[in-house]
C-alpha positions as CSV (number, residue, x, y, z in Angstrom):
1,X,23.1,-5.7,40.0
2,X,24.7,-2.8,41.8
3,X,23.0,0.6,41.0
4,X,26.1,2.2,39.4
5,X,26.6,-0.8,37.2
6,X,22.9,-0.8,36.2
7,X,23.2,2.9,35.3
8,X,26.3,2.3,33.3
9,X,24.6,-0.6,31.5
10,X,21.5,1.5,30.6
11,X,23.7,4.3,29.3
12,X,25.7,1.8,27.1
13,X,22.5,0.3,25.7
14,X,21.1,3.8,25.0
15,X,24.3,4.7,23.1
16,X,24.0,1.4,21.1
17,X,20.4,2.3,20.4
18,X,18.9,-0.8,21.9
19,X,15.8,0.4,23.7
20,X,14.2,-3.0,23.9
21,X,17.3,-4.4,25.6
22,X,17.1,-1.5,28.1
23,X,13.4,-2.2,28.8
24,X,13.7,-6.0,29.0
25,X,17.1,-7.0,30.3
26,X,16.1,-7.1,34.0
27,X,12.8,-8.9,33.4
28,X,14.4,-11.4,31.0
29,X,17.3,-11.8,33.4
30,X,15.0,-12.8,36.2
31,X,13.2,-15.2,33.8
32,X,16.6,-16.7,32.7
33,X,17.6,-17.3,36.3
34,X,14.3,-19.0,37.2
35,X,14.3,-21.1,34.0
36,X,18.0,-21.9,34.1
37,X,18.9,-20.3,30.8
38,X,22.5,-20.1,29.7
39,X,24.0,-16.7,28.8
40,X,23.6,-17.4,25.1
41,X,19.9,-18.2,25.4
42,X,19.4,-15.1,27.5
43,X,21.2,-12.9,25.0
44,X,19.3,-14.5,22.1
45,X,16.0,-13.7,23.8
46,X,17.0,-10.1,24.1
47,X,18.1,-10.0,20.5
48,X,14.7,-11.5,19.4
49,X,12.8,-8.9,21.4
50,X,14.9,-6.0,20.0
51,X,14.4,-7.2,16.4
52,X,10.7,-7.8,16.8
53,X,10.3,-4.2,18.2
54,X,12.3,-2.8,15.3
55,X,10.2,-4.6,12.8
56,X,7.0,-3.3,14.5
57,X,8.3,0.3,14.4
58,X,9.3,-0.1,10.8
59,X,5.8,-1.3,9.9
60,X,4.2,1.6,11.8
61,X,6.4,4.1,9.9
62,X,5.6,2.5,6.6
63,X,1.9,2.5,7.4
64,X,1.9,6.2,8.4
65,X,3.8,7.1,5.2
66,X,1.6,5.0,2.9
67,X,-1.6,7.1,3.4
68,X,-3.6,4.0,2.9
69,X,-7.3,4.2,3.9
70,X,-7.2,2.5,7.4
71,X,-10.6,0.9,7.1
72,X,-10.0,-0.8,3.7
73,X,-8.1,-3.9,4.8
74,X,-8.1,-7.5,3.6
75,X,-10.1,-8.8,6.5
76,X,-13.1,-6.6,5.6
77,X,-12.9,-7.0,1.8
78,X,-15.6,-9.4,0.5
79,X,-13.4,-11.6,-1.6
80,X,-16.4,-14.0,-2.1
81,X,-17.8,-11.4,-4.6
82,X,-14.8,-11.8,-6.9
83,X,-15.0,-14.2,-9.9
84,X,-12.9,-17.3,-9.4
85,X,-10.3,-16.2,-12.0
86,X,-9.9,-12.8,-10.4
87,X,-9.7,-14.3,-6.9
88,X,-6.8,-16.5,-8.1
89,X,-5.0,-13.5,-9.6
90,X,-5.5,-11.5,-6.4
91,X,-4.3,-14.3,-4.2
92,X,-1.1,-14.6,-6.2
93,X,-0.4,-10.9,-5.6
94,X,-0.6,-11.1,-1.8
95,X,3.0,-12.5,-1.4
96,X,4.3,-9.2,-2.8
97,X,6.7,-11.0,-5.2
98,X,5.4,-8.9,-8.1
99,X,7.2,-5.9,-6.7
100,X,10.6,-7.6,-7.2
101,X,9.7,-8.0,-10.8
102,X,8.4,-4.3,-11.0
103,X,5.1,-5.6,-12.4
104,X,2.1,-3.3,-12.4
105,X,-1.4,-4.1,-11.2
106,X,-4.3,-2.6,-13.2
107,X,-7.8,-2.8,-11.8
108,X,-10.8,-2.0,-14.0
109,X,-14.5,-1.9,-13.2
110,X,-17.6,0.2,-12.7
111,X,-17.9,2.7,-9.9
112,X,-18.5,1.3,-6.5
113,X,-17.4,-2.2,-7.4
114,X,-14.6,-2.4,-4.9
115,X,-11.5,-1.5,-6.9
116,X,-10.2,1.0,-4.4
117,X,-10.8,-1.4,-1.5
118,X,-9.0,-4.3,-3.3
119,X,-5.8,-2.3,-4.0
120,X,-5.9,-0.7,-0.5
121,X,-6.2,-4.2,1.0
122,X,-3.3,-5.3,-1.1
123,X,-1.3,-2.2,0.0
124,X,-1.9,-3.1,3.7
125,X,-0.6,-6.6,3.1
126,X,2.5,-5.2,1.4
127,X,3.2,-2.9,4.3
128,X,2.9,-5.8,6.8
129,X,5.6,-7.5,4.7
130,X,7.9,-4.5,5.1
131,X,7.4,-3.0,1.6
132,X,7.1,0.8,1.0
133,X,3.7,1.9,-0.4
134,X,2.1,5.2,-1.3
135,X,-1.7,5.5,-1.9
136,X,-3.0,8.6,-3.6
137,X,-5.8,9.7,-5.9
138,X,-4.9,10.5,-9.4
139,X,-6.0,14.1,-9.0
140,X,-3.8,14.8,-6.0
141,X,-0.8,13.0,-7.6
142,X,-1.1,15.1,-10.8
143,X,-1.3,18.3,-8.8
144,X,1.8,17.3,-6.9
145,X,3.7,16.6,-10.1
146,X,2.5,19.7,-11.8
147,X,3.6,21.9,-8.9
148,X,7.0,20.2,-9.0
149,X,7.3,20.9,-12.7
150,X,6.4,24.5,-12.3
151,X,9.1,24.8,-9.6
152,X,11.6,23.0,-11.9
153,X,11.7,20.2,-9.4
154,X,9.9,17.4,-11.4
155,X,13.0,15.2,-11.7
156,X,13.6,15.5,-7.9
157,X,10.0,14.7,-7.2
158,X,10.1,11.6,-9.4
159,X,13.2,10.4,-7.6
160,X,11.4,11.0,-4.3
161,X,8.5,8.8,-5.4
162,X,11.1,6.1,-6.3
163,X,11.4,5.3,-2.6
164,X,8.0,3.7,-2.8
165,X,8.1,0.1,-4.2
166,X,4.3,0.3,-4.8
167,X,2.6,3.5,-6.0
168,X,-1.2,3.1,-5.8
169,X,-3.0,5.6,-8.1
170,X,-6.8,5.6,-7.5
171,X,-9.3,6.7,-10.0
172,X,-7.2,7.5,-13.1
173,X,-9.4,9.2,-15.6
174,X,-12.2,9.9,-13.1
175,X,-11.7,13.6,-13.5
176,X,-10.6,14.8,-16.9
177,X,-7.4,16.8,-16.6
178,X,-5.7,19.3,-19.0
179,X,-3.0,18.2,-21.5
180,X,-0.2,19.7,-19.3
181,X,-1.4,17.8,-16.2
182,X,-1.6,14.5,-18.1
183,X,1.9,15.1,-19.5
184,X,3.3,15.0,-16.0
185,X,1.4,11.8,-15.3
186,X,2.8,10.2,-18.5
187,X,6.3,11.3,-17.4
188,X,5.8,9.5,-14.1
189,X,4.6,6.3,-15.8
190,X,7.5,6.3,-18.2
191,X,9.9,7.0,-15.3
192,X,8.7,4.0,-13.2
193,X,8.6,1.7,-16.2
194,X,10.5,-1.6,-15.4
195,X,11.9,0.0,-12.3
196,X,9.0,0.3,-9.8
197,X,5.4,-1.0,-9.7
198,X,2.3,1.1,-10.4
199,X,-1.0,-0.1,-9.1
200,X,-4.0,1.8,-10.4
201,X,-7.8,1.7,-10.6
202,X,-9.9,3.0,-13.5
203,X,-13.5,3.2,-14.6
204,X,-12.4,3.6,-18.2
205,X,-11.3,0.7,-20.4
206,X,-8.2,1.2,-22.5
207,X,-10.2,2.2,-25.6
208,X,-11.3,5.3,-23.7
209,X,-7.9,6.3,-22.4
210,X,-7.5,9.0,-25.1
211,X,-9.8,11.0,-22.9
212,X,-7.1,10.9,-20.3
213,X,-3.9,11.4,-22.3
214,X,-5.5,13.7,-25.0
215,X,-3.8,12.2,-28.1
216,X,-3.4,8.7,-29.7
217,X,0.3,8.5,-29.5
218,X,0.7,9.4,-25.9
219,X,-2.2,7.2,-25.0
220,X,-0.7,4.2,-26.8
221,X,2.7,4.8,-25.2
222,X,1.2,5.0,-21.7
223,X,-0.8,1.8,-22.2
224,X,2.2,0.0,-23.6
225,X,4.4,0.9,-20.6
226,X,1.7,-0.1,-18.1
227,X,0.7,-3.4,-19.8
228,X,4.1,-4.7,-20.7
229,X,4.7,-6.2,-17.2
230,X,1.3,-6.3,-15.5
231,X,-1.5,-8.1,-13.9
232,X,-4.9,-6.9,-15.1
233,X,-8.0,-7.5,-12.9
234,X,-11.5,-6.9,-14.3
235,X,-14.0,-6.6,-11.4
236,X,-17.2,-5.6,-13.2
237,X,-19.1,-6.0,-9.9
238,X,-22.3,-4.3,-8.7
239,X,-21.8,-1.2,-6.6
240,X,-21.2,-1.9,-2.9
241,X,-22.9,1.3,-2.1
242,X,-25.9,0.5,-4.3
243,X,-26.3,-2.9,-2.7
244,X,-26.0,-1.5,0.8
245,X,-28.7,1.1,0.0
246,X,-31.0,-1.6,-1.4
247,X,-30.4,-3.8,1.6
248,X,-31.3,-0.8,4.0
249,X,-34.4,-0.1,1.9
250,X,-35.4,-3.8,2.1
251,X,-34.8,-3.9,5.8
252,X,-36.8,-0.8,6.4
253,X,-39.7,-2.2,4.3
254,X,-39.6,-5.4,6.3
255,X,-39.7,-3.5,9.6
256,X,-42.6,-1.4,8.4
257,X,-44.6,-4.5,7.4
258,X,-43.8,-6.1,10.7
259,X,-45.2,-3.0,12.5
C-alpha cells in the first residue's frame, strides 16, 4: 500500500474510533493474503478483533469502578467449605441472571467465615460478564450518603448509585451508627427496591437488626424490602483467620518437635 494511502487509511480509522483496526489491518492483511482469505473474511476478522478489544476495555473500566478487593476472586474462594445447599444457591447466582430480576443477595454468618470473599468473588464474575458493580463497606457508604444529604444532594447521589446493577454493602451493622446515618441507609434500600440489586453481608441475624435501624417500624420496613425478592445465604462457617492461625501454630509445633 502506498504511503499516502496508508496515512489516509489510518486517519480515517482514527476518526471512526477503530484503534484495533489501525493496529491490526496490515498484519491481518498479510495473513489474509497468505491464507487466501476473501475480503469479507478479512473484514470479519478485523471486526472480531475490534469487538474483543472493546469488551476487554469495558471490563477493565468496570473492574476499576467496582472497587472490588482484587485478591478475593472465585478461583481462590474455598467453595468446598460451603454446605451443599449454600453451594447450590451460590452456583445459581454466578450467571448473573438475578440482576435482571433486581433480586437481592443477603449473606449472614459469623466473623471470618468468608462472607466478604463470597460476595467479592461473585462481584468479579459479574464484572467479567459486563455488569456494573460497586463494592463498599457499610460505614463508607453511609458516610457518603450522609454527606450528600447535608449538601442537599441525596437524590442526585441515589441516582448516581443507580448506574450500578449490583451494589455490594459489606458488614452492615458491624459498626453501630446514629439514627440519622441509618435513615439515609434505609432511604437507599427503599430507593433500590425492585429496581436494582443489593448484595450485603451481616454478622447480625434479622432479629437483631433493630440495633441497626433504631426502631421496630423502620427495621421491619428495611427487612421487608430486602427479603421480598432475595436469595439468603447462611454461611455459619469457622473463621478463615482462626483456622489459618491454628494451622500455623500446628506447623510450628511440628517443626519444633522435628528439631
